[in-house]
N, C-alpha and C positions, 0 to 999 in steps of 0.2 A: 313812741310806743303805741302802735296801732293794734298790734296783736294782743289778745287777752292772755296774760301770763298764766291764767288758770284754765286755758282751753282744754288741756288733757283731762282735768277734773270735770269740766262741762261735758265732754264727750264720754268719759268712762263712768262717772258717778253723778248724774244730774241731781239726785237727792242731796248729796253733800254740797253741791254747788248752790242749791236752793237754800240750804241752811246758812251758808256763807252770805248769800245775798240778803236774807232776812236779818242776819246780824248786822250787816252793813247798813241796812235801812234803819235799824234801831239806833245804831251809834251815830248816824249822821242825820237824824230827824231834824226838821227845820223848826226847832224851838229851843229855848234856853240859850246856850252858848252859840253865838253866830257861827255859821258854817266855815268861814275862813279860819277862825281860831281852832275849830275842831280839826280841820285839815292840817294846820300848822302843828298842832299837838301830835297828830298821827305821824307827820313827817319827822318830827323830833324823835319819836319812839323808833321809827325805822332807822334813823341815823344812829341812834344808840345801839341798835341791834345789827348794824352793818349791812342793811338792806339798801344798796345803792339804787336799784331800780325803783324801790318803793319811795325813797326820798325824792327822786326825780319826778315820778308820777304825781305824788302828793303836793310837791312844790308848785307844779304847773296847775293842778286843780285849785290850790289855795290862791294863786294869783288870779286865776279865772273867777274865783269867788270874791275878789277884791283885795287880797293881801298885796302889800307892796314888797319890793325886793328888800327894803330895809326891815320889814317885819319878818321876812324869811330869815334874814341874817340874825335878827335878835332872837328868834326861836333857836337858832343854832348856838348862839352864845349861851343861852340857858341850858341847852342840852350838854354843852361842853362843861358847864359848871357842875352839873349833876353826874354826868356819865364819863367825862374825860375826853382827852384829845383824840381818841380813836373815832369818836362820833364826828369830829371835825374832818378827819381824813375821808370818812364815808361821805359826808355832806359835800366836801370839795369835789370829789369825783362825780357825784351826782349832779351838782349844780354848775359845773364848768361850762356847759353849753346852754344854760338857761338864763343865768344872771349876767 
């Protein structure tokens, strides 16, 4: 995933994109919860919402931040417990080329 999935927003509404970037920086600030766990949490929420590309992107980021494959799968287990099997299908599609 090298292309920005929000490129249309960047091009057409830079103010909206700036808002999104500011929110991202606030959510992923380097304090409190370690970054890898924040990314795993975000990945889980994307799995729960059926966002395959989001799961893929966030899983890669989480592993780059130090998460293990086992931690990724444990996050998916918790997601399944709370949100159900649909999240597992989303995660499976997203993670098949990563893990």
